C-alpha positions as CSV (number, residue, x, y, z in Angstrom):
1,M,96.5,65.3,92.0
2,T,99.4,67.9,93.1
3,V,102.1,66.8,94.2
4,G,101.1,68.7,97.6
5,K,98.0,66.8,97.7
6,R,100.7,64.1,96.9
7,E,102.4,64.9,100.2
8,E,99.8,65.7,102.7
9,E,98.6,62.7,101.1
10,K,101.2,60.3,102.3
11,E,101.6,62.8,105.7
12,R,98.6,62.0,106.6
13,R,98.5,58.2,106.2
14,R,101.8,58.4,108.2
15,K,100.1,60.1,111.1
16,G,97.9,57.0,111.2
17,G,94.6,59.1,109.8
18,Q,94.6,61.9,112.5
19,D,92.7,64.6,112.4
20,D,91.4,63.5,109.0
21,K,88.1,65.9,109.3
22,E,89.8,68.8,109.1
23,E,92.2,67.8,106.7
24,E,89.3,67.2,104.4
25,E,87.6,70.1,105.1
26,E,90.8,71.7,104.2
27,E,90.8,69.7,101.1
28,E,87.9,70.4,100.4
29,E,88.3,74.4,101.0
30,E,91.6,74.2,98.6
31,E,89.2,72.6,95.8
32,E,86.7,75.1,96.2
33,E,89.2,77.7,95.6
34,E,90.8,76.1,92.5
35,E,87.5,75.7,90.9
36,K,86.8,79.8,91.6
37,E,90.2,80.1,90.0
38,E,89.4,78.7,87.1
39,E,86.2,79.8,86.7
40,K,87.9,83.1,87.2
41,E,90.8,82.9,84.3
42,E,87.9,81.3,82.2
43,E,86.1,84.6,82.4
44,E,89.0,86.5,81.3
45,E,89.7,84.5,78.4
46,E,86.4,85.0,77.2
47,E,86.9,88.9,78.0
48,E,89.8,88.6,75.8
49,E,88.5,86.8,72.9
50,K,85.4,89.2,73.1
51,E,87.3,92.4,73.2
52,K,89.7,90.8,70.6
53,N,86.7,90.1,68.3
54,E,85.0,93.8,68.8
55,E,88.2,95.4,67.8
56,E,88.8,92.9,64.8
57,E,85.2,94.2,63.6
58,Y,85.9,97.6,64.3
59,K,88.9,97.7,62.1
60,G,86.8,95.6,59.2
61,I,83.9,98.4,59.0
62,Q,86.7,101.1,58.6
63,R,88.3,99.2,55.5
64,K,84.6,99.1,54.3
65,V,83.6,103.1,55.4
66,E,87.2,104.1,53.6
């Protein structure tokens, strides 16, 4: 749980649980956004790794040709 989420949880408890449903929806949206960001980062890392491997393979082929 992030610091911001902890603070939100404390504030919600102070309010006596008002607007729980709305807050739950907001939390779900935030979680979905975080998951999408993580997936995007993973895809970028995989693409970088793929490019690196292709570059190393190309260099290896160049050495064989020489």
